[in-house]
N, C-alpha and C positions, 0 to 999 in steps of 0.2 A: 483282701477287703481295701477299698480306697480310703484312705484316712484324711486325705488333704487335697486342695486344688492342684497342688503341683503332682500329686499322684494321678489325679483325673486327667491332666494334660498329657503326662506320659502315656496313659492308657489309650487315650483318643489318638495319639499320635502313631501308635503301633497298630490300633486298629485300622486307620487310614491307610497305613503302609501296606498291611495285609490285604486290604480291598483293592488297592492299586494294582498289586502284583496279580491277584486273582483275575481282575479284570484283562490285564495285559496278556495272560496266559490264556483265558478263555478266547479272547478275540482273536486269536491267531490259531489257524487250524494245521499249520505246517510244523515241523520238528523245531519247536520254539526253545531257545535257551537264553535265559535272562541275562547271561554274560554277553550275548551278542550285541544287546541293546546298550549296555553300559560299558563296554569293554574299553572304549576310547576316553580316557580321563584327560582332558585338555588342560595344559598349564596356562597360566595367565599370559604368557607371551603368544603362545599359539592361538589363544581365544582373540587376543588384541589383534593379530595378523587377521584372522578370519573376518572380525567385524570390520577392520579398516577396509579390507577387500569388498565387503558387501557394500560400504559407504560409496566406495569409488565404482563399482558395477552399476549402483544406482544413478550416481552422476553420469556415466556415459550412456546409460541408457535413456536418461530424460534428454540428453543432448541429441540422441538419434531422434526422438521425437519433436524436439524444438527445429533443429534444422529440417527436418522434412515439413513442418509447418511454415517454415521460411522459403520453401520451394527450392531447398538446396539437398538433392539426393546425394550428391558427392560426399559432403560433410558427414551426412547421417551415415552412410556406408562407413566412413572413416572411424566414426564413433562406435558403431557396431563392431568393427574390427578390433578397436581398442578394449572394448568390453570382452570380446572373445579372449584376447591375449591375457586379461586378468583372471579369466576363468579356466586356470591351469587345471592339470588332470588332479593334482593334490587338492585343490579347492573344490572342484566337482566331487571328488570322492567324499570329502568332508560334508558336503551338502547333502549327498546321497546317503550318508549315515542315518540323517535325521528325517529327510524328505526326498525320497528317491523320484518322486513325481516331479518335484520342484527342479532337481538336477536334469532330469530328462527335457523338461519343457524349456529349461534356458538354454540348453545346449541346441535344441532344434530351432528356437526363436531366434538365436544369434546367427545361425547359418542363414535363416530367411532375411534377416535384417541387412546381412552384408551384401544381399544381391538386390535390395530394394532399388527401383528407379522411378516409379510413378510417384507424383506428388498430387494427385487428385484429392478431392476432398474426403472421398471414402476410404483411400488409403491413408490419408493422414489421421483419419478418426479412428480406424481400426488399429493402426501402429499405436495411437495413444492409449487405446484401451489395453494392448498387449503389455506397454510399458508400465502402465499403472497397475496391472495385475502382478506383474513381476515384482514391482517396486514394494508392494504390500506383503507379497510373500517371502521377499527377502528380509524385510523388516522383522518379520515373524521368526524366521530362521534364525536371524541375529540374537533376539530375545531369548529363544530356546538355547542357543550357544552360551549366553550369558547366564542363564538358569543353571546350566550343568557346572557352572564354576562356584565351587564352595570352598572358601579358606580353611585349612586345616582338617579336611575330611579325607581320610586314607581309604575309605570305601563307600559304596553307593548308599548303603544304609545310614551310615553317619552322616553323609551330605543330605540325604532325604529328610532325616530326623531334624537336622539343623534348619532347612527350608521350611518345613511344616512347623517347626517351633517357632519361626519367625511369623508365621501367619497368626498363631494364637497369642505369642507373647509382643508383637509389634515387629518393626523392622529391626534387624539384627546390624548394629553398627559396624561390626567387623566385615559383614558381607557388603555394606554399603560402601565401605572404605575400598575393599577388594574391587568391586565393581567400579568405583571411581578411578583407581589405578589403572584399570585394564582399559576403560574409556579413554583415559589419558593418553595410554600408550598408542591406542588406535588413532587418536587425534594427531600424535606425533607422526604417525605413519602417513596420514592423510597430508600433514604439512610437507612431509619429504616429497609426497606425489606432486605436490603444488610446484616444489623446486625443481623436480625432474622434467615436468610438463613445460614450466617456464623456460627452462635451459633449451629444451628440444624446440620450443617455439622460436627462440632467438639463436638457435644453434650456436651456443656459448663455447662448445668446445672443452669443457671441464665440468666436474662433479660439483653442482650448487649445494649438494648435502653436506659437502665436505668443507667446514668452517675455516679451515687452513688456506683455502683459496681466496679468502678475502684479504688476508694479511699483505698489506702493501710495504714496500720498503720504507721504514720510518727512521728518522735519524734520532734514534732513541733506543737504548739497549735494553729497556724495560719490555719492548714488545714481545708477547707471548704466542707462539703458534697455538690455536686451540682447534680441536677437531671433534666435530660431533656428527655422528653416523648412526643410522638405524641399520642394523644387521638384517639379513634376510629372514632371521626367526623373529623379528619384531621386537628385539631389544634394542634400547638405545646403547651406543658405545662410545668410548672416549679414549684417547691415548692417555699414557701415564703422565704426560706433561699437562694435562687439562687444569685449567685454572679459572674457573668461572667466578671471579670476583668482580665487584663493581669497577674496580680500577682497570681490569683487563678489558672489560666491556666498553669502558668511556674512551680507552685508549684506541680501541679498535674503531669506534664510532667517530672518533676524530680524525683518525686516518682515512676512513671513507670519505669524510667531508673535504679534507684536505686535497685528496686525489680525485674528487667527484668528476671533473671534467674529463681527465683522460679515461676514466673508467666508463663514462656514459657514451663515449664515442664508439663507433665501429658495430652496434648491435642493430639488426634489422628482423623485424618479424617475417619470418619465412614460413611458418607452419600455423595456419589459423586453428586447425582442429586442436592442436596441443594448447594453444593460447586459450581456446574456449574451454578445455578441460581445467587448465589452472584456474581460471577465473571462476568456473562452477564449483570447483573443489574448495575455493576460499569462502564460498557461500555454505557449503556443507560443513567446513570447518567451524564457522560460527553457530551453525545449526547445533553441531555436537556439542560446543561449549555452552549454548544457552540451554539446551534441553537436557544434558547430562552431567555438566561440571559445574555450571555457575554457582548453584546453592550447596554444594558439597561441603561437608563439615568432617574435618580429618581429627583423629583422636588426638587430645592433649596438643594442638597445633593451631595457632592463628594463622589462616591462610588468605585473610581479606585483602591484604596489601598485594599479595601475588596474584591473586584472581583479578583484582581491578587492572594490575599490569598486564596481565594476559589477555583481557578483554581490550584494553587499549592497542595492544601489540595485534590483534587480530583485525581490529578496525584499521590500524595503519596499513597492514598487509592487503585488505581490501582496496585501500585508496592507491596503492603503489602498483598492483595488479590492474585495477581498473584504468589507471592512467598510462598503463603501459611504460612504466618507468624502468631505468637500467635493471638488468639482472643483479647487479651489485647492491641496488638499493633494496631489491627483494630479499637478498640474502641479509643484509643488515637487519632488516626488521625480524626476520626469522630467527637468526642466530644471536641476535643481542636483546631482543624484545620478548619473543615467544619462548624459545627453548629454555632459558634460564628460569623463566617463572613457572613454566610447565613442570619441570625438574623439581624446583623447590615447593611448589604447592601440593604436589601429590607424592613427593618423596620417592621419585621413581630411581632405581637402582641403574647405575652406568656399567656397562659390559667392558670389561677392559681386555 
């Protein structure tokens, strides 16, 4: 007997769960095993890596369309090639898990886009339609991947119950926090990609994602080498010497200012497609912040100041990239304005 609203809610959850499983089984005439669908439980870092790759794919695809509209098929081909590089076998397999048709279409369309030569009105329009279609479907796939990520859910039933529970009881704060952390990690990966593309555009010859490459010889024994990297699995990493204090950030900023002239010399833009990618990724980073992170509330933590500083850092990043400033200036904004506030606001764990 249902004695309370709580019991009724639990009853409805399990009824819906049963119906979903029934529909899935009935809708597939092959030898269907439910574990095939839910076998891959993604960790937050894996999900962040996937989502950030989707963001980067969308940027490169849009640049294909933009350059073709600007009568530059060569740059369009370059960006199609960069998108193809992002679509690794692992990413393609992960997309295929949820959407085999999208994986197949992406693979085929990228092959076609890399050989595009015509900039006729008809070709520009058809390419734009293809890009818009892939963009929408990639966004949907990223949402599906985020929905699979439920905190403290050791099995599918528990995760689904938690998700459906949030439908009846309102948004689950724990779920929102986990999603925010995942989006923050995805944003960190996109920021890293900005640094990589900007470095390639100017052929800097060093890793711009490594903060220690910013430290100049300073007549001060208090200078502390600081390294912030994103490892290949999407986790942010730091050396054991990491000291992200206000003093170290200010010291580093002063060093950049004191040695600004010598660091601004010698860098020439040599790769336009990489610069375009960096510029477009900055816009994407701001979009992620505004749509996914700006209004986040973390449990028992006032992050308003960090969010404001992060927004200001993204604005500064847009300015220095748009103005084609020195790679060192770009690094300074990322490593002293964006990374510290991103880490503090969303409680990201550093991988040592």
